[in-house]
C-alpha positions in Angstrom: -0.2 0.0 -0.3 1.3 3.1 -0.9 0.5 5.1 2.1 2.9 2.7 3.8 6.2 4.6 2.1 5.5 7.6 3.8 4.1 6.5 7.6 8.0 6.3 9.3 9.1 9.5 7.5 5.6 11.6 8.4 5.0 10.1 11.6 7.3 12.2 14.4 6.7 15.5 12.0 2.8 15.2 12.3 2.3 14.4 16.0 4.9 17.5 16.7 2.4 19.9 14.4 -0.6 18.7 16.3 0.8 19.3 19.4 1.7 22.8 18.7 -1.7 23.6 17.5 -3.2 26.1 19.7 -6.3 25.3 21.3 -7.3 28.5 22.3 -8.2 29.9 18.5 -10.3 28.6 16.3 -7.6 27.8 13.3 -4.0 28.3 13.5 -1.8 27.3 10.8 0.6 24.5 10.5 2.8 22.3 8.4 2.2 18.8 8.0 5.3 18.4 5.6 9.1 17.2 6.6 10.9 19.6 8.4 13.9 19.3 6.1 14.1 21.6 3.4 11.3 21.4 1.3 11.5 22.5 -2.7 7.9 22.8 -2.9 5.1 23.9 -0.6 2.7 21.5 0.8 -0.7 20.8 -1.2 -2.6 21.5 1.6 -2.5 23.2 5.0 -3.9 22.3 8.0 -5.8 23.8 10.9 -7.3 22.2 14.6 -10.9 22.6 15.0 -11.0 23.7 18.6 -14.5 25.6 18.5 -16.2 22.8 19.7 -17.9 22.6 23.5 -14.9 21.4 25.6 -16.1 18.2 27.0 -16.2 17.0 23.1 -13.2 14.7 21.5 -11.7 14.5 25.2 -14.3 13.4 27.3 -17.1 12.6 25.0 -16.1 11.4 21.9 -18.0 12.6 18.4 -19.9 9.5 17.3 -21.2 11.1 14.0 -21.6 14.2 11.8 -23.6 16.0 9.5 -23.0 19.3 7.5 -25.4 21.3 5.5 -24.8 24.3 3.6 -25.5 26.8 6.9 -26.0 24.3 9.4 -23.5 21.9 10.9 -24.3 18.8 13.3 -22.0 17.2 15.8 -23.1 14.3 18.0 -21.4 11.9 20.5 -21.4 8.9 21.7 -22.9 9.8 25.0 -26.4 10.8 23.5 -25.4 14.7 23.2 -26.2 17.1 19.4 -24.4 20.2 19.4 -26.0 22.5 16.5 -24.3 25.3 15.1 -23.8 27.7 12.2 -20.9 27.0 9.4 -18.7 29.5 11.1 -19.1 27.6 14.6 -21.2 29.8 16.5 -23.4 27.6 19.1 -27.3 27.5 18.3 -27.9 25.0 20.7 -26.6 21.8 22.7 -28.6 19.5 24.4 -28.8 15.7 25.4 -31.1 13.7 22.8 -30.1 10.3 23.1 -29.6 7.6 26.3 -26.8 6.1 24.0 -24.6 6.6 21.0 -25.8 8.5 18.3 -25.1 6.7 15.0 -26.9 9.1 12.7 -27.6 12.6 12.4 -29.3 14.9 9.3 -30.2 18.0 8.7 -32.3 20.0 6.1 -31.5 23.2 7.2 -35.0 23.9 9.1 -35.1 20.4 11.1 -32.7 17.8 12.2 -33.1 14.2 12.4 -30.9 11.9 14.8 -31.0 7.9 15.3 -29.5 6.1 18.2 -28.0 2.8 19.8 -31.1 3.1 22.2 -33.6 2.4 19.4 -34.7 5.8 19.3 -35.1 8.6 16.9 -35.3 12.5 17.9 -36.6 15.1 15.3 -37.3 18.4 15.9 -36.7 22.2 14.8 -33.0 23.6 14.6 -34.4 26.9 16.2 -37.3 26.6 18.4 -36.1 23.8 20.8 -39.6 23.0 22.0 -40.8 21.7 18.7 -39.0 18.1 19.0 -40.4 14.7 19.3 -38.7 11.4 19.6 -40.1 7.8 18.1 -38.6 4.4 19.7 -37.9 1.7 16.9 -37.1 -0.6 19.8 -33.7 -1.6 17.6 -30.5 0.1 17.2 -31.1 3.3 14.6 -27.5 3.3 11.8 -29.5 5.4 9.7 -31.9 8.3 9.8 -33.0 10.8 7.0 -35.9 13.6 6.7 -38.8 13.1 4.0 -37.9 16.5 1.4 -41.5 17.6 2.4 -41.3 17.0 6.1 -42.6 20.2 7.1 -45.8 19.0 5.4 -45.9 16.0 5.7 -44.0 15.0 9.0 -42.6 12.3 7.4 -39.0 10.4 7.5 -37.1 7.7 6.3 -35.0 5.4 9.1 -33.1 2.2 9.1 -30.7 -0.1 11.3 -30.0 -3.2 12.8 -33.6 -4.4 12.3 -32.9 -4.4 8.5 -35.8 -2.5 8.1 -36.0 0.6 5.5 -39.0 2.0 7.2 -40.6 5.2 5.7 -42.4 6.8 9.0 -45.5 9.4 9.2 -46.7 11.3 11.9 -50.8 11.0 11.8 -53.0 14.1 12.9 -53.7 11.9 15.6 -50.1 12.3 16.6 -49.6 8.5 16.0 -47.1 6.9 14.1 -47.7 5.2 10.4 -44.8 3.1 9.3 -44.5 1.6 5.7 -41.4 -0.7 5.0 -39.7 -0.1 2.1 -37.1 -2.8 2.5 -36.1 -6.0 4.1 -34.8 -8.7 5.0 -31.2 -7.9 3.3 -29.1 -7.4 6.7 -28.8 -4.6 8.9 -29.3 -0.8 7.0 -25.6 1.3 7.0 -26.4 4.2 5.2 -29.3 6.5 4.2 -28.8 9.0 1.9 -31.1 11.4 0.0 -30.5 12.3 -3.4 -32.0 15.5 -5.7 -35.2 15.4 -3.3 -36.5 12.1 -5.2 -34.0 9.2 -4.9 -33.4 7.3 -1.1 -30.2 5.6 -1.2 -29.4 2.4 1.2 -27.0 0.4 1.6 -27.6 -3.4 3.3 -26.2 -6.8 2.4 -27.8 -6.8 -1.1 -25.6 -3.8 -1.9 -26.5 -0.2 -2.8 -30.5 0.3 -3.4 -32.1 3.3 -5.4 -35.4 4.0 -4.1 -38.0 6.8 -6.0 -39.8 8.6 -3.8 -42.0 9.7 -6.5 -42.7 6.3 -8.0 -42.8 4.3 -4.4 -40.2 1.8 -6.1 -36.7 0.6 -5.6 -35.6 1.5 -9.3 -31.8 0.0 -9.1 -29.8 -2.4 -7.3 -26.4 -2.3 -7.5 -24.9 -5.5 -6.3 -21.9 -5.7 -3.8 -18.7 -7.3 -5.1 -18.1 -11.0 -3.7 -14.7 -10.0 -2.2 -16.1 -6.6 0.0 -15.9 -7.0 3.5 -19.0 -7.8 5.6 -21.4 -5.0 5.3 -22.2 -3.6 8.9 -18.4 -3.8 9.7 -17.5 -0.7 7.8 -19.6 2.0 7.3 -20.4 3.7 3.6 -19.4 7.3 2.7 -21.4 9.3 0.3 -20.7 12.8 -1.1 -22.5 14.5 -3.8 -20.2 16.0 -6.5 -22.8 17.8 -8.1 -26.9 18.0 -8.7 -27.2 14.5 -10.5 -23.7 12.8 -9.8 -22.7 11.1 -6.2 -19.7 9.1 -5.1 -20.0 6.1 -2.6 -17.0 4.5 -1.0 -17.6 1.3 1.0 -15.1 -0.9 2.6 -12.3 -0.7 -0.5 -14.5 -0.5 -3.1 -15.4 3.6 -5.1 -18.6 4.0 -7.1 -19.4 6.8 -9.3 -23.0 7.2 -10.2 -24.9 9.5 -12.8 -28.5 10.0 -12.0 -30.5 11.0 -15.3 -34.1 10.9 -16.7 -34.9 7.5 -18.2 -36.9 7.6 -21.3 -39.9 5.1 -22.0 -38.2 3.5 -24.9 -35.2 3.4 -22.6 -35.8 -0.4 -20.8 -31.8 -1.4 -20.9 -30.5 -2.6 -17.6 -27.4 -0.9 -16.2 -24.5 -4.0 -17.1 -21.1 -4.4 -16.1 -20.2 -2.5 -19.4 -19.8 1.3 -17.6 -17.7 -0.7 -14.6 -14.1 -0.8 -14.6 -12.5 -3.7 -15.0 -11.4 -4.3 -11.8 -15.2 -4.7 -10.8 -15.5 -8.7 -10.1 -17.7 -10.2 -12.3 -20.3 -11.6 -10.5 -21.1 -7.4 -9.8 -24.3 -6.2 -11.5 -27.5 -4.4 -11.3 -31.2 -5.5 -11.8 -34.2 -3.4 -11.8 -37.7 -4.3 -11.6 -39.2 -4.4 -14.9 -42.8 -4.2 -13.9 -42.9 -0.4 -13.5 -42.3 2.7 -15.8 -39.5 3.9 -14.3 -38.6 8.1 -14.8 -35.1 8.0 -13.1 -32.1 5.6 -13.9 -29.2 5.1 -12.5 -25.9 4.9 -14.4 -22.6 4.1 -13.3 -19.8 5.5 -14.5 -16.9 3.9 -12.6 -15.9 1.6 -10.2 -12.7 1.2 -8.7 -11.4 -1.4 -6.0 -8.6 0.5 -3.6 -5.4 -1.1 -1.6 -7.2 0.5 1.9 -10.7 1.0 3.1 -12.0 4.1 2.8 -13.0 6.1 5.9 -14.4 9.3 4.4 -14.6 10.9 0.5 -15.4 14.0 -1.2 -14.7 15.7 -4.3 -11.8 17.9 -4.5 -10.8 19.7 -7.8 -9.2 18.6 -11.0 -11.2 15.5 -11.7 -9.7 14.5 -8.3 -11.3 12.8 -5.1 -9.8 13.1 -1.7 -10.4 10.1 0.0 -9.4 9.3 3.7 -7.9 6.1 4.3 -7.9 4.0 7.4 -5.0 1.8 7.9 -5.9 -1.4 10.3 -3.8 -1.9 13.2 -1.2 -4.4 13.8 -0.2 -6.7 16.8 3.5 -6.7 18.1 4.1 -10.6 18.4 6.8 -10.0 20.8 4.6 -8.0 23.3 1.4 -8.4 22.3 0.1 -5.1 21.9 -1.4 -3.5 19.0 0.3 -0.3 16.9 -2.8 2.0 15.6 -1.9 4.3 12.6 -2.8 7.7 12.0 -5.2 7.8 8.6 -4.0 8.9 5.0 -5.4 11.9 3.3 -5.5 10.8 -0.5 -6.4 12.7 -3.9 -7.3 10.1 -6.4 -7.7 10.4 -10.1 -11.5 10.2 -10.9 -11.0 8.9 -14.2 -8.2 6.0 -13.6 -8.6 5.6 -9.9 -4.7 6.5 -9.5 -3.2 8.1 -6.5 -2.1 11.1 -7.3 -0.9 12.8 -3.8 -0.9 11.2 -0.4 0.1 12.2 3.1 -0.6 11.0 6.4 -2.7 13.0 8.8 -1.7 13.5 12.3 -4.8 13.4 14.9 -5.0 13.0 18.9 -5.5 9.8 20.4 -6.0 7.3 17.4 -5.9 4.3 19.7 -8.2 1.6 19.8 -10.2 3.8 16.7 -11.7 1.7 13.9 -12.7 3.3 10.4 -16.1 4.2 11.3 -14.7 6.4 13.8 -13.6 8.4 11.5 -15.5 10.5 8.8 -14.1 13.1 5.9 -16.5 15.9 5.2 -16.6 18.9 3.0 -18.1 22.5 3.5 -17.4 25.6 0.7 -17.5 29.2 1.2 -15.1 30.7 -0.6 -13.1 27.9 -0.9 -13.6 24.5 -0.1 -12.2 23.0 3.3 -12.2 19.6 4.4 -13.1 18.2 8.2 -11.1 15.3 8.8 -12.9 14.2 11.9 -12.2 11.0 14.4 -13.9 10.2 17.6 -11.3 12.7 19.7 -10.0 14.8 17.5 -10.9 17.2 13.9 -8.1 18.7 11.6 -9.5 21.2 8.5 -7.3 20.6 6.2 -7.4 23.5 2.9 -6.0 23.5 -0.6 -3.1 26.2 -0.4 -4.4 29.2 -2.1 -1.6 31.5 -3.8 -1.2 33.5 -0.9 -0.2 30.4 1.0 2.2 29.6 -1.5 3.8 33.4 -0.9 4.1 33.1 2.7 5.4 29.5 2.3 8.2 30.4 0.1 8.8 33.6 1.9 9.2 31.8 5.3 11.9 29.3 3.5 14.1 32.4 2.1 12.9 31.2 -1.4 13.0 34.5 -3.1 12.7 33.6 -6.9 9.8 32.0 -6.3 8.5 34.7 -4.0 9.3 37.0 -6.8 7.6 34.6 -9.6 4.0 34.0 -7.9 3.7 37.7 -6.8 3.2 39.2 -9.4 -0.9 40.0 -9.0 -0.5 39.3 -5.4 1.6 42.4 -4.2 2.4 46.3 -5.3 4.8 46.2 -7.9 7.2 48.1 -5.4 7.0 45.3 -2.9 7.2 42.7 -5.9 10.8 44.5 -6.9 11.6 44.1 -3.6 11.7 40.3 -3.5 13.2 40.6 -6.5 16.3 42.5 -5.1 16.4 39.8 -2.2 16.6 37.0 -4.3 19.4 38.8 -6.3 20.7 39.7 -3.0 21.1 35.9 -2.7 22.5 35.1 -5.4 25.7 37.8 -4.4 25.8 36.0 -1.1 26.4 32.6 -2.9 28.9 34.2 -5.2 27.0 33.3 -8.3 27.2 36.8 -10.0 26.3 35.7 -13.7 22.9 34.2 -12.2 22.2 37.5 -10.5 23.3 39.5 -13.2 21.0 37.7 -15.7 18.2 38.0 -13.4 18.6 41.6 -12.5 18.0 42.3 -16.7 15.1 40.7 -16.0 14.1 42.4 -12.5 14.6 45.9 -13.5 13.6 46.1 -16.9 12.6 49.9 -17.7 9.1 50.2 -19.1 8.2 52.8 -21.8 6.2 55.4 -20.4 2.9 55.4 -22.4 2.4 59.3 -23.9 -1.3 59.2 -24.1 -2.7 61.7 -22.0 -5.9 59.6 -20.8 -3.8 57.1 -19.3 -2.4 59.6 -17.0 -2.6 57.7 -13.8 -0.9 54.5 -15.2 1.8 56.7 -16.6 2.5 58.3 -13.1 2.7 54.7 -11.8 4.8 53.8 -14.4 7.5 56.5 -14.2 7.4 56.5 -10.3 8.6 52.6 -10.8 10.9 53.0 -13.4 12.6 55.9 -11.1 13.1 52.6 -8.5 14.5 50.6 -11.3 16.7 53.0 -12.2 17.9 53.8 -8.6 18.6 49.9 -8.4 20.5 49.7 -11.5 23.0 52.5 -10.2 23.2 51.1 -7.0 23.7 47.4 -8.2 26.1 48.7 -11.2 28.3 49.9 -8.7 28.5 46.7 -6.9 29.1 44.5 -9.8 31.8 47.0 -10.7 33.4 47.6 -6.9 33.3 43.7 -6.9 35.3 43.4 -9.7 32.2 42.2 -11.7 32.1 44.2 -14.5 31.9 41.0 -17.2 28.5 39.9 -15.5 27.0 43.6 -15.4 28.0 44.2 -19.0 25.9 41.8 -20.9 22.9 42.5 -18.6 23.1 46.7 -18.2 20.3 48.0 -20.3 21.2 50.9 -22.8 19.5 54.1 -21.3 20.4 57.8 -20.5 18.8 57.4 -17.5 21.5 55.7 -15.9 24.2 57.6 -14.6 27.2 57.9 -17.8 30.1 57.3 -15.7 28.9 53.6 -15.2 29.1 53.3 -18.8 32.4 54.8 -18.9 33.9 52.3 -16.2 32.5 49.6 -18.2 34.0 50.8 -21.5 37.2 51.8 -20.0 37.7 48.0 -18.4 37.0 46.5 -21.3 39.6 49.0 -23.4 42.3 47.5 -20.7 41.0 43.9 -20.9 39.8 43.2 -24.4 39.2 45.0 -27.4 37.1 42.5 -29.5 34.5 43.3 -26.5 34.8 46.6 -26.4 34.2 46.9 -29.9 31.3 44.7 -29.4 30.1 47.1 -27.1 30.7 50.8 -29.0 28.9 49.2 -31.9 25.9 47.9 -30.1 25.7 51.1 -27.3 24.5 54.2 -28.2 27.0 57.2 -27.8 24.6 59.0 -26.1 24.9 56.7 -23.0 28.4 57.4 -22.4 31.1 60.5 -22.2 32.2 60.1 -26.3 35.4 62.3 -25.5 36.7 60.4 -22.3 36.6 57.1 -24.2 37.8 58.7 -27.3 40.8 60.3 -25.6 41.3 57.0 -23.8 41.6 55.4 -27.1 43.6 57.8 -28.7 46.0 57.8 -26.0 47.3 54.2 -26.8 47.7 55.0 -30.4 51.3 53.8 -30.0 50.3 50.3 -28.6 46.5 50.2 -30.0 45.2 46.9 -31.1 43.1 46.7 -33.9 39.8 45.8 -32.3 40.7 49.5 -30.3 41.5 51.0 -32.9 38.2 49.6 -35.1 36.4 50.9 -31.9 37.8 54.3 -32.4 36.8 54.4 -35.9 33.1 53.5 -34.5 33.1 56.4 -32.2 34.0 58.6 -35.0 31.4 57.5 -36.8 28.8 57.5 -34.4 29.9 61.2 -33.4 29.9 62.4 -37.2 34.3 62.5 -37.3 34.4 61.0 -40.3 37.5 62.8 -41.3 39.2 61.5 -38.1 38.6 57.9 -39.2 40.6 57.9 -42.5 44.0 57.8 -40.8 43.0 54.8 -38.9 41.1 52.8 -42.0 44.6 53.6 -43.8 46.9 52.1 -41.2 44.4 49.0 -41.2 44.8 48.7 -44.5 41.0 48.8 -45.3 40.1 47.9 -48.5 36.9 49.7 -48.1 37.6 52.8 -47.5 37.0 54.7 -50.7 33.7 53.0 -50.1 33.7 54.6 -46.3 34.3 58.3 -48.1 31.7 58.2 -50.5 29.2 57.1 -48.1 30.3 60.1 -46.0 30.4 62.5 -48.8 34.0 63.2 -47.9 35.6 61.5 -51.4 37.0 65.0 -53.1 39.0 66.1 -49.8 40.8 62.6 -50.2 41.1 62.5 -54.1 44.4 62.8 -54.3 44.9 59.6 -52.1 43.0 57.5 -54.4 45.6 55.4 -56.2 47.0 54.5 -52.3 43.5 53.5 -51.3 42.9 51.7 -54.3 46.1 49.6 -53.9 44.4 48.1 -50.5 42.5 46.2 -52.6 45.3 43.8 -53.3 47.5 42.0 -51.6 50.6 43.5 -53.4 51.1 46.8 -54.8 52.1 44.9 -58.2 49.4 43.2 -58.4 47.5 46.4 -59.5 49.6 46.4 -62.9 50.7 42.9 -63.5 47.6 40.5 -62.9 45.0 40.1 -65.6 42.8 42.7 -66.7 39.6 40.8 -65.6 41.1 40.5 -62.3 42.2 43.6 -61.5 38.7 45.0 -62.9 36.7 42.7 -60.6 38.7 44.4 -57.8 38.0 47.8 -58.8 34.8 47.6 -60.4 32.8 49.1 -57.3 35.5 51.7 -57.0 35.3 52.7 -60.5 31.3 52.9 -59.9 31.9 55.6 -57.2 34.2 57.6 -59.0 31.5 57.4 -61.9 28.5 58.6 -59.4 31.3 61.9 -58.6 31.7 62.7 -62.0 30.0 66.5 -61.3 32.1 66.9 -58.1 35.2 65.2 -59.4 35.9 66.1 -62.6 36.9 63.4 -65.2 40.3 65.8 -66.0 41.1 65.5 -62.3 40.5 61.2 -62.1 42.8 61.0 -65.5 45.8 63.0 -64.2 45.4 61.5 -60.9 45.8 57.8 -62.2 48.1 58.9 -64.6 50.6 60.2 -62.1 50.5 57.1 -60.4 51.2 55.1 -63.6 47.5 53.5 -63.2 46.4 53.4 -66.6 44.7 50.4 -66.0 42.2 52.4 -63.9 41.4 55.5 -66.4 40.8 52.4 -68.7 37.9 51.2 -66.4 36.9 54.8 -66.0 36.7 56.2 -69.2 35.3 53.0 -70.4 32.0 53.1 -67.6 31.7 56.7 -68.2 31.7 56.6 -72.1 28.5 54.6 -71.5 26.8 56.9 -69.1 27.6 60.2 -70.2 29.0 61.1 -74.4 29.1 64.9 -73.4 31.5 64.4 -70.2 34.0 61.8 -72.5 34.6 64.3 -74.9 38.1 65.3 -75.1 39.3 61.8 -74.2 39.5 60.4 -77.2 43.7 59.9 -77.4 43.7 58.8 -73.8 40.6 56.4 -74.9 43.0 54.8 -78.1 46.0 54.7 -76.2 44.4 52.6 -73.4 42.3 50.6 -75.6 45.8 49.7 -77.5 47.5 48.9 -74.2 44.3 46.8 -72.6 41.8 46.2 -75.1 42.9 46.2 -78.8 39.4 44.0 -80.1 38.0 47.8 -79.1 40.6 50.1 -81.0 39.5 49.3 -84.8 36.3 49.7 -84.2 36.6 52.8 -81.7 38.7 54.1 -84.6 36.2 53.2 -87.3 33.4 55.0 -85.2 35.0 57.7 -83.8 36.5 61.3 -84.5 37.4 62.4 -81.6 41.1 61.7 -82.1 44.5 62.9 -83.5 45.1 60.4 -86.8 49.1 61.1 -86.7 49.1 59.8 -83.3 46.7 57.1 -83.9 49.0 55.9 -86.7 51.9 56.3 -84.3 50.3 54.4 -81.6 49.8 51.4 -84.5 53.1 51.9 -85.9 54.5 51.2 -82.4 52.8 48.5 -81.6 52.4 46.8 -85.1 48.9 46.9 -85.2 48.8 46.1 -88.8 44.7 46.3 -89.3 44.5 49.2 -87.2 47.4 50.9 -89.6 45.8 49.7 -92.9 42.8 52.2 -91.4 44.3 55.0 -90.4 46.4 54.7 -93.8 43.1 54.5 -95.7 41.6 57.2 -93.5 44.7 60.1 -94.9 44.1 58.3 -98.3 47.7 56.5 -98.2 46.3 53.9 -100.0 49.5 52.7 -101.3 51.2 52.2 -98.0 47.6 50.5 -97.1 48.0 48.0 -99.7 51.4 47.2 -99.4 50.8 46.5 -95.6 48.3 43.9 -96.8 50.1 42.6 -99.1 53.6 42.3 -97.9 53.0 42.1 -93.6 49.6 40.5 -93.8 49.6 38.3 -96.9 45.8 38.5 -97.1 44.2 38.7 -100.3 40.7 38.8 -99.6 41.7 42.0 -96.8 43.5 43.6 -99.5 40.7 43.1 -102.2 38.0 44.1 -99.7 40.3 47.4 -99.1 40.7 47.9 -102.8 36.7 48.1 -103.4 36.5 49.9 -100.3 38.6 53.0 -101.6 37.3 52.5 -105.1 40.5 53.9 -106.4 42.2 53.3 -109.9 45.5 53.3 -108.1 44.8 50.9 -105.3 43.7 48.3 -107.7 46.8 49.1 -109.7 48.7 48.7 -106.9 47.2 45.4 -106.1 47.3 43.8 -109.4 50.9 44.7 -109.8 51.5 43.5 -106.3 49.4 40.1 -106.9 51.1 39.3 -110.5 53.6 37.1 -109.0 51.7 35.5 -105.9 49.7 32.5 -106.6 46.7 33.0 -103.5 46.4 36.6 -104.5 46.1 35.9 -108.3 43.2 33.0 -107.3 41.8 35.7 -104.9 41.3 38.3 -108.0 39.7 35.4 -110.3 37.3 34.1 -107.5 36.2 37.4 -106.4 35.8 39.5 -109.7 32.3 41.0 -109.3 31.1 44.6 -111.3 32.6 46.2 -108.7 35.7 44.9 -109.6 35.6 45.0 -113.2 36.2 48.6 -113.9 39.4 47.7 -112.8 40.3 44.8 -113.9 39.3 41.6 -116.0 39.8 38.1 -114.5 41.2 37.1 -118.0 43.7 40.0 -118.3 45.0 38.9 -114.9 45.3 35.2 -116.4 47.1 36.6 -119.6 49.7 38.2 -117.0 50.5 36.0 -115.0 53.9 34.2 -114.9 53.4 30.9 -117.4 55.4 29.2 -114.6 53.6 29.9 -112.0 51.5 26.9 -110.2 48.2 27.8 -108.9 47.0 25.3 -106.9 42.7 24.8 -107.8 43.1 27.6 -110.6 41.4 25.4 -113.0 37.8 25.0 -110.8 38.6 28.7 -110.0 38.1 29.3 -114.1 35.3 27.0 -114.2 33.5 28.7 -111.4 34.2 31.9 -112.4 33.1 30.9 -116.3 29.9 29.5 -114.6 29.6 32.9 -112.8 29.9 34.8 -115.6 27.2 32.9 -118.0 24.8 32.4 -114.7 25.3 36.3 -114.3 24.6 36.8 -118.4 21.4 34.3 -118.0 19.9 36.1 -114.6 20.9 39.8 -116.0 18.8 38.7 -119.0 15.7 37.3 -117.1 15.8 41.0 -115.2 15.7 42.4 -118.3 12.6 39.8 -119.3 11.3 41.0 -116.1 11.8 44.7 -116.6 10.1 44.6 -119.9 7.1 42.9 -119.2 6.6 45.2 -116.3 6.6 47.9 -119.0 4.5 46.7 -121.3 1.9 45.6 -118.5 2.3 49.4 -117.5 2.1 50.4 -120.9 -1.2 48.9 -121.5 -2.7 50.3 -118.2 -1.8 53.4 -119.4 -3.1 53.5 -122.5 -6.1 51.9 -121.3 -6.1 54.9 -118.8 -6.0 57.6 -121.2 -8.6 56.1 -123.5 -11.2 55.4 -120.9 -14.0 57.7 -121.5 -17.3 59.2 -119.7 -20.7 57.4 -120.0 -23.6 60.5 -119.9 -27.0 60.8 -120.1 -27.9 62.5 -123.5 -30.4 64.8 -121.9 -28.0 66.9 -119.7 -28.1 69.9 -120.0 -26.1 71.1 -123.0 -23.8 73.4 -121.2 -22.0 70.1 -119.6 -22.4 68.5 -122.5 -20.3 70.8 -124.6 -17.7 71.0 -121.5 -17.3 67.1 -121.8 -16.8 67.2 -125.6 -14.6 69.6 -125.2 -12.8 68.1 -122.5 -12.2 64.5 -124.0 -10.0 63.2 -127.1 -13.1 60.3 -127.3 -16.1 60.4 -127.6 -18.6 57.1 -127.1 -22.3 57.8 -128.8 -25.4 55.0 -127.7 -26.9 54.4 -130.8 -30.3 54.7 -129.3 -32.0 57.0 -126.7 -35.7 56.4 -125.7 -35.9 60.4 -125.2 -34.4 61.5 -128.7 -33.6 59.3 -131.5 -30.2 60.4 -133.5 -29.4 60.0 -137.0 -25.9 60.7 -137.6 -24.7 60.1 -140.6 -21.5 60.7 -140.7 -18.1 58.7 -141.8 -17.2 58.6 -138.1 -20.1 56.8 -137.1 -21.3 52.9 -137.4 -24.2 51.1 -136.6 -24.0 50.2 -132.9 -22.1 51.7 -130.2 -19.4 54.2 -131.3 -16.1 54.5 -130.3 -14.5 57.7 -132.3 -11.2 58.5 -132.5 -9.4 61.6 -134.5 -6.4 61.8 -136.5 -6.2 65.4 -135.6 -8.0 68.4 -134.0 -9.4 69.1 -137.4 -11.4 66.2 -137.4 -12.6 66.7 -133.9 -13.7 69.9 -134.1 -15.8 68.9 -137.3 -17.5 65.8 -135.4 -18.2 68.4 -132.5 -19.6 70.5 -134.6 -22.3 67.9 -136.2 -23.1 67.0 -132.6 -24.0 70.1 -131.9 -26.1 70.4 -135.0 -27.7 66.8 -134.6 -28.5 68.1 -130.5 
């Protein structure tokens, strides 16, 4: 059993705890946990009940109790009943029976009690004269009042006689009894549920009687392995209006009451029971009555311990008071009695989730039926663990209780964490400070610093005027936080723990500057890398810039790279950009030109450009010796910057500076990029560009010479001659009409007949052709090329036949026959093509001529009845007249050599004939 694991550990402490409870106060706090240092507060706190009459527990043991919402009833073995309010204010105490009272009940207005003496006493809570007693001749174990007792004066009782009796008082004052059940052993418990259901327990099991139908609607049989029915009395607890739990011996039932429909005739079987319930347990019903209510078994759990009390807890937990039977010491023959255990049971699984032993007074010779567990809820639930000789009240620890517990244990971290909504911000801040202080005492500065960062977080102030009260509160607490930062920062600094402070101190102008100064000065001396990180992260407004700057500058002779970079950062943030340049130069920063551009100070350092650019290269010589693409890749961004500065720094200045530094390669990149952006600024750099092309990009030299005139031709020729750039030289010679030199270069230097022919065709000069032909007669490749490439543009200057005739007879030309055949074929083909083209031209001309003739001979058909004036105009306008043979209105009889019998198309050899015809027509019309 689980409780045995904790008995030895907690027994002595519980006895000490109970002894220390003050009997003069109603409730006094105690700790039932072990006296060793606990990490977590206990789940429950305990107080001892000492507000009952003085003879209770000590001289007159409690035999039974009952709690109503507003009324508590305690009864004793001497037959005394004590009725009080829930705050234990006494209502009345009186002797009701001659022997032990075994059952009490109240509905808040009336009470009922049953005793070993066989009597039942019923009376008013407030009116001591309204009381009556009934004698049943046998011990009464259970009694309850009918829900309508005020009207019908009825009650239900049961006991050792084994009968459940429904009793009423007639108008003559006589008692009439109805037996609801009998013959199934002693009745050990009666429970009223929902004012309509009566539960009683006997040898048969749990019986459910519905008052409205006067029928037993359900019987939940006892498991076969359960204890004798009257040995351990059942305990019941209502969970809510339609659910209750029953603990009996070592079994717990969870039952639900619901309305049964007429169609719902199935019985409650074992399917709803826990798997640990013996298979012999079952539920039976009377089937001859239509039932309105039904009982559902939600769970049945078999426990390891005997249960002396049960109540609902929270989070789907049940609280159980378990009884530990005494053991016999075989050596001395003495019984050893044990305190009960309080356990929290999972209502879904039946597993024990928490347990602890309860230290009660005078437990010797007490059995299970001498213990009980009752619950009463005011603001929070209170659980009364009641024995015949003692009562302890258990309550779940509330947040305030946990706070006090941690304070007593000086666990200030937990106090801080749970106190957010319990105390003022100032008080909570003090808890946090106490925790930091405890960490410092333990020399855990790193943890202390990290917690300070969380604790002393400066809240932003709300600027909304509608929140002015909250603003003031925020400002006030911020003032305290800032004050704490000043205090703790000095503590860390003076204790030599600046390292821990550095990473947690916030960046704010509210904290004194001297604190940040001390931190930075410390890192200047100890770790330049950390200093560099800080000056990058921190705003310069929080420390004295001049002081830190002066300290860094004072170390110029020994300053390491990180400190120098930190100084540069300070120059940047304080807008002292010019001061940073010598340090960037010293650090050989390859991005120094970009820095100058970003901060708009490039013109001030324009003469240092070559040096700054050389920082991009490991070796200064690399700037002139590396391949052009590699150099361009390293300086392209710098060239772009210079292009962007073209309005502030003239291209002439840039070109001059690079020329003086013998960095013509940079001029090449610069002018090349500038030419694609600004055609105006690039003017005047023709000779420079031509020279740069000749040095760094010959492939662009000839296109540049052809497409531009912004250069000196003689300078171009000298460059081409000095570099022996023949193609470019041929072009430049041709440009100044030095065709002879040009063609001789092509022939003698290049030996390129095609280039020579193309050059001659381009120049279209007779002298050039003559030089070409004269120099080609002895060269087989030139002869062949002249024959194969002859066309109409060259026919003016030479005939391939002539070339063949002039060619030396002993010269051998490979493929000459094919060339001549091809040439002949080309001539015949050209002739045929020309003839075809001429035929096409003739055909087109003929078609156009016919169209034109038709157009000229085209006439206009008119109505003869038009006005004469218009007709005369038409006759005068056209040379040809078309006359219809017949008209419906006017019949024309034209007898003339110009007319025939049909439609007449008249033409004239001369103007005289036309005039005669017109005159004849006039006479006819």
